[in-house]
C-alpha beads as a LAMMPS data file, in Angstrom:
LAMMPS data file: protein, C-alpha beads

207 atoms
206 bonds

1 atom types
1 bond types

-500.0 500.0 xlo xhi
-500.0 500.0 ylo yhi
-500.0 500.0 zlo zhi

Masses

1 110.0

Atoms # bond

1 1 1 -20.635 429.545 128.371
2 1 1 -20.525 429.463 132.180
3 1 1 -23.637 431.134 133.710
4 1 1 -20.965 433.761 135.603
5 1 1 -19.476 434.448 131.933
6 1 1 -23.151 435.157 130.742
7 1 1 -24.054 437.175 132.728
8 1 1 -21.426 439.288 132.499
9 1 1 -21.792 439.379 129.195
10 1 1 -25.209 440.182 130.036
11 1 1 -24.654 443.752 131.885
12 1 1 -21.940 444.299 129.073
13 1 1 -24.385 444.092 126.082
14 1 1 -26.821 446.324 128.278
15 1 1 -24.345 448.855 128.772
16 1 1 -23.563 448.863 125.277
17 1 1 -26.904 449.256 124.288
18 1 1 -27.848 451.826 126.655
19 1 1 -24.932 454.200 125.990
20 1 1 -23.002 453.587 129.240
21 1 1 -19.236 453.506 129.181
22 1 1 -18.785 450.479 131.786
23 1 1 -21.080 447.543 133.067
24 1 1 -20.463 448.879 136.205
25 1 1 -23.127 451.495 135.969
26 1 1 -25.714 448.501 136.683
27 1 1 -23.847 448.112 140.109
28 1 1 -24.859 451.549 140.818
29 1 1 -27.925 451.384 139.544
30 1 1 -28.750 448.215 141.941
31 1 1 -27.374 449.757 144.788
32 1 1 -29.287 452.779 144.588
33 1 1 -32.741 451.489 143.766
34 1 1 -32.435 449.068 147.148
35 1 1 -30.479 451.837 149.372
36 1 1 -31.815 454.942 147.996
37 1 1 -28.529 456.755 148.581
38 1 1 -29.238 459.934 146.424
39 1 1 -32.069 461.764 144.694
40 1 1 -32.738 464.768 142.644
41 1 1 -30.743 467.785 143.675
42 1 1 -27.741 466.124 145.495
43 1 1 -24.418 467.348 145.778
44 1 1 -22.548 464.042 145.008
45 1 1 -18.446 463.076 144.585
46 1 1 -17.773 459.897 142.858
47 1 1 -14.049 458.987 143.625
48 1 1 -12.211 456.849 140.891
49 1 1 -14.468 457.823 138.251
50 1 1 -13.177 456.480 135.405
51 1 1 -14.144 455.448 132.406
52 1 1 -17.707 457.286 133.929
53 1 1 -20.256 454.590 134.242
54 1 1 -21.212 456.059 137.664
55 1 1 -21.230 459.657 136.510
56 1 1 -23.338 459.358 133.558
57 1 1 -26.037 457.040 136.430
58 1 1 -25.535 460.416 138.262
59 1 1 -26.354 462.634 135.456
60 1 1 -29.598 460.571 135.124
61 1 1 -30.594 460.612 138.569
62 1 1 -29.335 463.697 140.088
63 1 1 -30.535 465.988 137.154
64 1 1 -29.424 469.647 136.391
65 1 1 -30.516 471.176 139.769
66 1 1 -27.749 469.072 141.413
67 1 1 -23.891 468.772 141.354
68 1 1 -21.767 466.107 140.295
69 1 1 -17.962 465.753 140.800
70 1 1 -16.200 462.989 139.569
71 1 1 -12.482 462.211 140.414
72 1 1 -9.671 460.033 139.141
73 1 1 -5.908 459.776 138.561
74 1 1 -6.972 459.494 134.742
75 1 1 -8.216 461.994 132.259
76 1 1 -11.598 460.997 130.977
77 1 1 -14.238 462.166 128.217
78 1 1 -16.146 465.379 129.677
79 1 1 -19.861 464.758 130.633
80 1 1 -22.504 466.932 130.503
81 1 1 -23.524 468.544 134.054
82 1 1 -20.578 466.884 135.502
83 1 1 -16.934 468.311 137.372
84 1 1 -14.135 466.243 136.334
85 1 1 -11.235 466.872 138.696
86 1 1 -7.869 465.006 138.003
87 1 1 -6.256 463.982 141.445
88 1 1 -5.622 460.903 143.846
89 1 1 -7.654 460.234 147.019
90 1 1 -4.480 460.143 148.664
91 1 1 -3.796 464.026 148.023
92 1 1 -4.053 465.821 151.032
93 1 1 -5.643 468.948 149.021
94 1 1 -8.438 467.135 147.717
95 1 1 -10.976 467.584 150.261
96 1 1 -10.058 471.445 149.914
97 1 1 -9.972 471.461 145.990
98 1 1 -13.337 469.657 146.146
99 1 1 -15.438 472.061 148.380
100 1 1 -14.061 474.637 146.613
101 1 1 -16.069 473.497 143.359
102 1 1 -19.586 473.286 145.388
103 1 1 -18.745 476.098 148.361
104 1 1 -21.184 473.444 150.660
105 1 1 -20.842 470.083 151.798
106 1 1 -21.370 466.661 150.035
107 1 1 -24.746 464.589 150.322
108 1 1 -23.140 461.612 148.856
109 1 1 -19.697 460.203 148.084
110 1 1 -19.303 457.243 146.328
111 1 1 -15.732 455.014 145.962
112 1 1 -15.436 452.508 143.482
113 1 1 -11.720 452.740 144.014
114 1 1 -9.476 449.550 142.764
115 1 1 -5.949 449.142 142.901
116 1 1 -3.562 448.504 139.332
117 1 1 -3.904 444.527 140.924
118 1 1 -0.591 442.866 140.733
119 1 1 -1.624 439.118 141.078
120 1 1 -0.330 438.902 144.419
121 1 1 -3.348 438.868 146.564
122 1 1 -2.364 439.892 149.620
123 1 1 -0.599 442.894 148.637
124 1 1 -3.527 443.822 146.242
125 1 1 -6.059 443.683 149.364
126 1 1 -3.557 446.011 151.278
127 1 1 -3.440 448.428 148.784
128 1 1 -7.273 448.625 148.132
129 1 1 -7.840 449.294 152.211
130 1 1 -5.523 452.113 152.139
131 1 1 -7.452 453.567 149.278
132 1 1 -10.535 453.132 150.603
133 1 1 -9.530 454.237 154.002
134 1 1 -8.572 457.575 152.286
135 1 1 -11.714 457.782 150.778
136 1 1 -13.302 457.132 154.251
137 1 1 -11.451 460.279 155.731
138 1 1 -12.047 462.332 152.763
139 1 1 -15.489 461.336 153.300
140 1 1 -15.587 462.751 157.251
141 1 1 -14.498 466.191 155.727
142 1 1 -16.449 466.559 152.701
143 1 1 -19.807 464.887 153.612
144 1 1 -22.414 466.839 155.389
145 1 1 -24.424 465.876 158.766
146 1 1 -26.574 462.732 157.833
147 1 1 -24.654 462.187 154.252
148 1 1 -24.192 458.993 152.631
149 1 1 -21.677 457.268 151.298
150 1 1 -20.484 453.939 149.349
151 1 1 -16.939 452.347 149.458
152 1 1 -15.921 449.208 147.648
153 1 1 -13.828 447.262 149.794
154 1 1 -11.644 443.525 148.644
155 1 1 -12.541 440.674 150.785
156 1 1 -9.622 439.971 153.106
157 1 1 -8.435 439.934 156.480
158 1 1 -8.148 444.113 156.780
159 1 1 -11.861 444.410 156.078
160 1 1 -13.261 444.084 159.340
161 1 1 -11.147 446.530 160.403
162 1 1 -12.514 449.000 157.720
163 1 1 -15.810 447.961 158.392
164 1 1 -15.509 448.358 162.496
165 1 1 -13.784 452.012 161.059
166 1 1 -16.914 453.011 158.973
167 1 1 -19.416 452.407 161.566
168 1 1 -17.851 454.584 164.040
169 1 1 -18.834 457.449 161.613
170 1 1 -22.273 456.391 160.054
171 1 1 -25.398 455.647 161.849
172 1 1 -26.452 452.670 159.568
173 1 1 -23.724 450.638 157.523
174 1 1 -24.849 447.433 155.498
175 1 1 -22.576 444.916 153.361
176 1 1 -24.059 444.320 149.732
177 1 1 -22.899 442.656 146.369
178 1 1 -25.061 443.754 143.637
179 1 1 -26.039 441.667 141.036
180 1 1 -23.994 443.264 138.611
181 1 1 -21.158 441.996 140.001
182 1 1 -19.468 439.164 139.465
183 1 1 -20.161 436.754 142.040
184 1 1 -16.882 435.186 141.854
185 1 1 -15.070 438.213 142.506
186 1 1 -13.740 439.292 146.182
187 1 1 -15.366 442.625 145.952
188 1 1 -18.566 443.546 148.111
189 1 1 -19.923 447.204 148.855
190 1 1 -20.731 449.015 152.445
191 1 1 -23.635 451.177 152.003
192 1 1 -23.448 453.962 154.490
193 1 1 -26.471 456.114 155.900
194 1 1 -26.420 459.096 158.066
195 1 1 -22.945 460.087 158.769
196 1 1 -22.354 461.347 162.261
197 1 1 -20.558 464.745 161.515
198 1 1 -18.282 465.226 164.392
199 1 1 -17.060 469.127 164.384
200 1 1 -13.623 469.976 166.218
201 1 1 -14.407 472.324 168.970
202 1 1 -11.791 474.303 169.576
203 1 1 -11.118 474.657 173.724
204 1 1 -12.208 478.308 175.330
205 1 1 -9.008 480.232 176.995
206 1 1 -9.555 480.009 180.848
207 1 1 -9.162 484.032 181.946

Bonds

1 1 1 2
2 1 2 3
3 1 3 4
4 1 4 5
5 1 5 6
6 1 6 7
7 1 7 8
8 1 8 9
9 1 9 10
10 1 10 11
11 1 11 12
12 1 12 13
13 1 13 14
14 1 14 15
15 1 15 16
16 1 16 17
17 1 17 18
18 1 18 19
19 1 19 20
20 1 20 21
21 1 21 22
22 1 22 23
23 1 23 24
24 1 24 25
25 1 25 26
26 1 26 27
27 1 27 28
28 1 28 29
29 1 29 30
30 1 30 31
31 1 31 32
32 1 32 33
33 1 33 34
34 1 34 35
35 1 35 36
36 1 36 37
37 1 37 38
38 1 38 39
39 1 39 40
40 1 40 41
41 1 41 42
42 1 42 43
43 1 43 44
44 1 44 45
45 1 45 46
46 1 46 47
47 1 47 48
48 1 48 49
49 1 49 50
50 1 50 51
51 1 51 52
52 1 52 53
53 1 53 54
54 1 54 55
55 1 55 56
56 1 56 57
57 1 57 58
58 1 58 59
59 1 59 60
60 1 60 61
61 1 61 62
62 1 62 63
63 1 63 64
64 1 64 65
65 1 65 66
66 1 66 67
67 1 67 68
68 1 68 69
69 1 69 70
70 1 70 71
71 1 71 72
72 1 72 73
73 1 73 74
74 1 74 75
75 1 75 76
76 1 76 77
77 1 77 78
78 1 78 79
79 1 79 80
80 1 80 81
81 1 81 82
82 1 82 83
83 1 83 84
84 1 84 85
85 1 85 86
86 1 86 87
87 1 87 88
88 1 88 89
89 1 89 90
90 1 90 91
91 1 91 92
92 1 92 93
93 1 93 94
94 1 94 95
95 1 95 96
96 1 96 97
97 1 97 98
98 1 98 99
99 1 99 100
100 1 100 101
101 1 101 102
102 1 102 103
103 1 103 104
104 1 104 105
105 1 105 106
106 1 106 107
107 1 107 108
108 1 108 109
109 1 109 110
110 1 110 111
111 1 111 112
112 1 112 113
113 1 113 114
114 1 114 115
115 1 115 116
116 1 116 117
117 1 117 118
118 1 118 119
119 1 119 120
120 1 120 121
121 1 121 122
122 1 122 123
123 1 123 124
124 1 124 125
125 1 125 126
126 1 126 127
127 1 127 128
128 1 128 129
129 1 129 130
130 1 130 131
131 1 131 132
132 1 132 133
133 1 133 134
134 1 134 135
135 1 135 136
136 1 136 137
137 1 137 138
138 1 138 139
139 1 139 140
140 1 140 141
141 1 141 142
142 1 142 143
143 1 143 144
144 1 144 145
145 1 145 146
146 1 146 147
147 1 147 148
148 1 148 149
149 1 149 150
150 1 150 151
151 1 151 152
152 1 152 153
153 1 153 154
154 1 154 155
155 1 155 156
156 1 156 157
157 1 157 158
158 1 158 159
159 1 159 160
160 1 160 161
161 1 161 162
162 1 162 163
163 1 163 164
164 1 164 165
165 1 165 166
166 1 166 167
167 1 167 168
168 1 168 169
169 1 169 170
170 1 170 171
171 1 171 172
172 1 172 173
173 1 173 174
174 1 174 175
175 1 175 176
176 1 176 177
177 1 177 178
178 1 178 179
179 1 179 180
180 1 180 181
181 1 181 182
182 1 182 183
183 1 183 184
184 1 184 185
185 1 185 186
186 1 186 187
187 1 187 188
188 1 188 189
189 1 189 190
190 1 190 191
191 1 191 192
192 1 192 193
193 1 193 194
194 1 194 195
195 1 195 196
196 1 196 197
197 1 197 198
198 1 198 199
199 1 199 200
200 1 200 201
201 1 201 202
202 1 202 203
203 1 203 204
204 1 204 205
205 1 205 206
206 1 206 207
């Protein structure tokens, strides 16, 4: 067995032993240990949440005083203290629907979005970046000033453009690949701290 295979099995076994729905739960655990993105009482949305591993981590770490919302195209098994919305990040109504569930801006947005992989790398990369751009636009609408975010990104020629777009809207961005990610995988995460909320100021009529 190759080392990478052994490592994948390690996190899969850990997830099963600890009751997580996916091994990717350990990616979020590792990212939050390093970057302190969310805390007890936060209002957090997880975009692309199926099968629910990240939601389980959030429920453990945020507690019942916070608010957790999961969004996915597919329905998933309910989780205690988690609100689930079935929908697409490309739906223009999603921002309003999310704000309706909390009646406040969000502290954190998590995006672990991936397209259905076709095997045609260029197509998959473009599609994944498109989904991430939609997640970024959503974040700009629903995050409070100073809020945090994580975006999964596939490596490729459009990744740098996406990084630049993110950097225009957050004070600090960092690139990370947690140990729980397969090292041969093209995915990495952009960790974003301190959202710079740009309110739209309506012009004052000149009398």
